[in-house]
N, C-alpha and C positions, 0 to 999 in steps of 0.2 A: 504402368503409372509407379511412381520410387514406391518401395514400400516403407520408406521411414517417413512421409508426411502423413499419414495416417495419425501416426503417434505423436509426432510433433502438434497435431491441430488438438488432439484429445489432452496431450500436456497442457498446451496452452488453455483448454477450456478448464482443465483439471485446477489449474493454477489460479484462472479467475473464480472459481466458485470457493477454493479453499482461501482466497483473499477477503472475499466477500464473508464468508464464515468467519473469519477471523475478525474483521472489523465489526461485525456486529456482537461478538461477543466481546470486543476489547470496548465498543460504547456501551455494554450492559454495565461492564466491571467500571469504566468510568463514572458512569450514572449511578451506581451505587455508593462509590468512594466519595464522589462530589457531595452527595447527600448526607453522606457520615461525617465528613470529617471541613468540607468548604462551608455548607450551608450554616452549619451553626457558630463555627468560629468567625465568618466574614458577614454573617448576616444576607446573603447574594440568594439569589431566587435559584432554584432545584434546576438541574439540566433534565432536557427532555431526552430520549433515547436518540431520538434523529439527531439534535443539536450534539449528543455526544460524540458520535459515530461522523459527524462533520469536524470536531474536532481531533479526533484521532487520525484524521485524514491528512490535516495541516500538520500536526506534529509527524507523521509518516514523511511526507512531503521535506521537510525539515531535515530530520535525522536518519530515516532508511535510505533513501534513495543515493544518498552519498555514503553512507555505508556500505552498503548493497555494491554499488560500484565499483570501490577499492577492491572488496573481495575478489568481483567478476574478474577485475583487471589482473590480478595475481594469477588467479587459478586458468584464466584462458590463455595470457602470455605465455606460459612455460609451453602449452600445445600447439597453439596457433602461430606465434608470434606477435609482436608488438603491434605491425599495422592493423591487423584483425581485431588485436584486443581494444585499439583504441576506438573502431570503427564500431564493434561491440558496446564499449561503454557510452559512445555520443549517440546511438540507438537507444541503448537504454535511457540516456538522460532526456531523452526523448517522448521515450513509449510510458516509462514508467509516471511523470507527471501527468500525461494526457489520461493514463485508466486512471489516476487519481482525481482528476479534474470529472472524468467520465462518472464516476463512482459521486464525486461531491454534488454535480448537478441532479443525477437521481435524488439524493439524497435531500438537496434542497428542495425539489418539487412536493416533497410531504412534509414541509415547515408550515 
């Protein structure tokens, strides 16, 4: 068995857990800021924690995936070459939205 495979798996699990904890933190912060500023200013309903996490996924899909792909391409291109960098970007463009969709589905179940 390759020595690197367990490290890659643990890194992936760690990344997913970190992303989930970050999403929860961002959802909490958005809920608070929404209640403090948007509700009194515009008279709209407060956000629930679950809805706030869903909104953070939407924002993440629109902003973070594109930015991360550009950064990954530049870093990876120097080490591995353009063809492998493009394959990494294409897989990232497919995998990141799929992960966001999975988190979104789980969050949706609690609404």
